N, C-alpha and C positions, 0 to 999 in steps of 0.2 A: 459428265464429270461430277456434277453436284450430287448425283445419286450415290456415286462411288465414295465421295468424300463423307456424306452423311452416314452411310453404312460403315465406313472406316471409323468415324468418330463414335458411332454407337457400340462398336465392339469394345471400346476402351471405357465405356461407362461403368458406374458402380465400382470404381476403383478407389483406393486410398483408405485412410482410417475409418473404421467403423462402418464400412460398406456405403460410404458417401455416394449419392446419385450424381455428383459433379463428375464430369468426364475427365478421366486421368490424362488421356491423350490430348484433350483440348487444352489442358493447362500446360502440358509439355510443349505443345506446338505454339501456343500463344507466347509463352516466355521466351522460346528459341527464336521465333519470328521477330519479336521485339528487339532482342539482342542483335540479330543479323540486320535489321533495318537500321539500328543505331550505329552500324559500322560506316554508314554513309560519309560521315565527316572525314574518315580516314581513307576512303577510296579515291582512286584517281579522278573519277567523275566529280566527286564533291570538292576536291581540292582545285580542280582546273579553273572553276570560276573565281578563285582568289588570286590567281597569278598576276593578271594585269593590275588590279588594285594594289597588291603588294609592291609590284615594281614601281608604281606611281608614288605610292605613299612613303616607302622606305628609301627611295632613290637608289635602287640597286638594279643591276642588269638582269636581263632574262636568264643568261647562262648562270648567274649567281643563285637565282631561285631554283633553277633546274639542278644545280649541283647540291644545294640544301635538301631537295626532295630526294635526290639520289642517295645522299648520306642516311637520310631518314628511313628510306626503304631498306638499305643494306643493314642498318641497325636492327630493323624488325626481322630480317631474315636470320640474323645472328641470334635473336632472343628467342625465337619460337621453340627450338627443342627444349630449352629450360622451362618455358611456360607450359609446354606439353607434359613434362614430368610433373610439374606441380598440379596440373589437372588431374593426373592419375593418382596422386596422393591425397588431395583435399576434396575432390569431387566437383562436378559442375556448378552446383548451387552456390557454394561459398566463393569459388573462383570467379563466377560471373559477377556476384555482388562487388567483390574487390576490384575487378577490372573496370566495372562500371563507375565505381567511385574515382579510380585513378584517371580513366579516360576523360570523364566529365571535368575533373579538376585541371587536367593538361589543357583542354579546350578553353577553359576560363583563363588560364594563364597565357595561352597563345595570343589572346587579344591584347596583351600588353607589350608585344614584342616591338622593339624600336630600331633594331639594326640585324644585320645578316646573321650574326652569332646567335642571337635570341630566336630568330626565325628558324635557324638550322636545329636548334634544341626543341622548338616547337614541332617541327617535322618529324623528328626522331620519336617524340612521345605520341604524336598523332598517328603515325604509321605503325608503331608497336602496338598501341592500344586499339586503334580501329581496324586497319587492314589485317593485322595479325592476331592479337589476343582475343578480341571480342568475336571476331569471325571464327576463330578456332574453337572457342567455348560453345558458340551457338550451334555449330554443326555437330560437335561431339555430344552435346546434350541429348539430341534426338537418338543418336546411335546407342547411348548408354541407357536411356529410360525407356525406349520403345523396342521390343523384341519381335513382335509380329508386325509385318509389313512395314518395316522401318525405312524401306526405299521410298514408299509413297508418302510417308510423313516427311521425310527429307525433302521430297519434291515439293510439298506444300510450303514448307518453311523456305526453301530456295526461291520459290516463285514470289512469295511475299517480300523477302529480302531484296530480290532483284528489282521488283517494282519501286521500292522505296529508294534504292540506290540510283535508279535510272531517273526518277523524278525529282530527286533532291537538287540537282543544279538548277532546275526551273525555279524552285522556291528560294534557293540561296542567292541567285542572281537578283531577284527582286529585293531581298533582304539587304544585300550589299549596296544596291542602288539607292535605297531609302534610308538605311541606318549606318552604312559603312561596314567595312570588313571586320573591324574589331568587335563591334556588337554582334555582328552575325556569327562569329566564332563563339562568342560568349553565350548567345542564345542556343547554339548547338550543345555547348557544355551543360547548360540548365536542362535541355531536353534529355540528354544522356542520363544525367543524374535522376530526373524525375521519372524516367520510364524504366531504365535497365535495372536499377537497384531494386525497386518494388516487384519488378517482373521475376527477379531472382529469388527474393526472400518471401514474397507473398503468393505468387502464382505458381512457381515451379514447385512440385511436390517435395517433401523432405525425404521421401523414400522412393527407391526404385522398385516397381512392381515386376515380379517374375512372371512372365506370360508363357509358360512352357506349353500350355495347351489350353485351348478355349473352354474346355469344360473342367479343367483341373481347378483344384483349390488354389486360392491366391496366396502367395508368400511374398514377403518384402525383405529387402536388405538396405542397409544404409547407403545412401548416395555419396559415399566418401571413400576411404582408402580401400576397403574390401569389395571392390566392384566385381571381382571375378578371381577365379584361381588358375586362369589360363597361363601357361608357361611360355608363350610366344613373346619373348623379350625383343627389344629392338635389335639387338645384336644377332639374335637367331633369326629374325624376319629378314634382316639385311643380307643374309646369306641366300635368300630365295630369288629367283629370277623375276617372279611376278612383282615384287616389291620394286625393283629397278625399273621394270616396264611401266608401272603406274606412275611412279614418281617422275620418270622422264616424260611420259605424256602430259602430266599435269604442268611440268616446267616448260615444256615446249609450247603448249596451248596458252599459258600465261604470257610467254615471251612474245608470241606472235600476235595474239589478240590485242595485247596492251600496245604493241607497236602500231598495229592498223587503226586502233581507236585514237591514240595520242595524235597521230598524223592524218586523221581522217579528212579534215578540210583541205589540207594540202594535197593529199593522195588523190582524192576524188576531184579536186580542182584540176589536176594534171590530166585527168580523163574527161574533162569538159563539163564538170558540174560547178555551179556557182556556190557561193558560200551558204546561201539559203538551202539549196538542194542537198548539199553535204551535211548541213546540220539536221535536216529532216530525215536523213537516213538512219538517225537514232531510233525513230519510231518503229519501223520494221524490225530493228534489232531488239527492241524491247519486247515485241509481241512474239517473235520467235524465241526469245530467251525464257519467256513465261511457259510457253508450250514445251520447249525442250526440258525445262526443269521437272515439270509433271511427268513427261514421257520417260526420261532417264531414270527418275525415281521409281516409276512403276516397273520399268524392265529390269532394274537392279534386283528386284525380288524374284525374277524369273530366269535371267540369263547371267553368264559370268561377267566379272569385272573386265577380264581380258577382251571379251567380245565387244563390250561397250567402249573400251579404250580404242580398239581398232576402228570401230565405226565413227567415233568422234575424230580421230586423227585423219581419217579419210576425207570426211567433210571439211576439216581444217585445211588440208592440202589443196583441195579444190577451190576453197574460198580465198586462199592466199594467191594462188595462180591466177584466178579470175580477177582479183583486184588490179592486176596489171593491164587487163583488157576491158574492164567494165565501161559502159556507156550510160549517158543519161536515159531515164525511163525505167522500163521493166528490168533491165539488166542490173541497174543500181539497186532496185528494190530486192531482187533476188540475192544480190551480194549482201545486203543488210540483213536478210532473213537468215542467210547461211552464217554470217558472222555472229548474230544473236543466238543461234542454235548452239554454235560451239561454246560461246561464253557461258550460257545457262547450262548447257549439258555438263561441261567440266565442273562447274560450280557444285552441281549435285553429285557428280561422280566422286569427286574427292571428299565428299561428306559421307558416302556410304561404303567406300572401299575398305577392305581389310577385316572388318568386324566379323563377318561370316566365316572367315578363314582363320583369323588369328586371335579372335576373342577380344573383349573389352578391357582387360586388365591393364594393358600397356598401350591402349588405344591413343591416349593423350600424347605419349612420347612418339608414336608412329605418326601421328597427324601433325605434331609439332614440326617433324622433319619435313613432311610434305608441304606445309605452309612456308617453311623456310625456303624451300626451293622455289615455290610459286611466288613469293614476295621478291626474292633475289632476281628471278627471271623477269618480273614485271618492271623491276628497276633498270634492267639492261636493254629491254625490248625497244623503247623509243630511241635509244642511243645507237643501237645496232642498225635500225632502219634509216636514221638520219645519216649515219656515216656511209651507208651503202649508196644512198642517193647522192651524196657528195662525191664518191668515187666513181660512180657510173653515170653521173648527170641524169639520172632518171630513176623512178621507182621500179621499173620493170625488172632489171637485172637483179636487184636487191630482193625483190619478192620471189624471183625464181630461186635464189639461194635459200631463202626462208622456207620455201615450199619443201625443200628436201628434208627438213628436220622432222616433220610428221611422218614422212615416208619412211625414215629410218626407225621411228618408233614402232610403225606398223610391221616392218621386217622384223624387229626384235620380238614383238608380241606373238608373231606366228611361229616363232621358233622356241618359245617358252612353254613349259608345262606347269601349270599352277598347282599348289598342294590341294589336297582334299578339302572340301567345305567342312567347316565346324558345325556340329548339330547341337541344338539347345536342349533336347529331350534327355 
């Protein structure tokens, strides 16, 4: 893998103004990776370690905190289409810098919350800025700036971002224990401001390099409003079947994986795993997520989005139904690997879809809708599984119902015919 990565990076060398020897792709991947890693404060994993300290400090119930989180997630879902259009208009560089400033400031302000209304407002800003906006601009940056082997580039960014998001709870738990949740949130805000804004303004190239051919002369265009002249608008794309297949697959994967992750300790506890064993299951999930990020990124350069969607949905269906029968030991490890592969795979897939078929001109608007569905589904997933367990007195029946969702996506994908791929030459 390291040889492939070095060769990939060497192909992007000597790019930029005046034939600079600094690697163009390395700068793009570095800035996008920093932005994706800095979404950790807005991700479910990064927020989960704050829940109990918030309940104790603010004297609120667990359901109140969960409701505040739900409102924040739904607000993020509503805001994503608008942010996607802004990304198309102003370009990734300026949007990344603005979002970094806003998100960092929101985290600083979140540390001053004293009651549930302020906490709800903080969750709205954190979910919009981290889970939504910064994640959207990080993944779209690679698609806009890199034309050759963008799938592999996206895989690298997703792997780095996944690692940071997965490891963040370990660091945050120690910070909260030593300094308190207010200081921890404010330190996260300082980190976002100190890393994301310089990555956008100083690391990310000012211009997009046109890589039409490895031996062709280099040309550049501004990384702003005139990213391309493709005429695949959101309205036109929404009339294609492949759009709805991909967006349904992303939403279903987000709903199911978030539900399984949110209730992991309780779910695996029902299957005979103790708290330590259930928590340790995040380790195989991290390993599989990293591998899947690279693999799906590489495969996206060679096979269709529909085929990848079908493969991920098939693994997700097997993972969901196996969660109802998992046992301690190798079965639990296999479950963790499968769940991590689904999470990492869909994170990369949603970052590479559409551009080969529909061009980059309206890519922000398209992905804004995709992110809106993903965030909305992630808000509903834990509630759906919790209600299912209440109704059936066990997770098994609820998981059987959830298993039908990826199967429906597979059936829809098998009956669709995607439009022809768009060629850059």
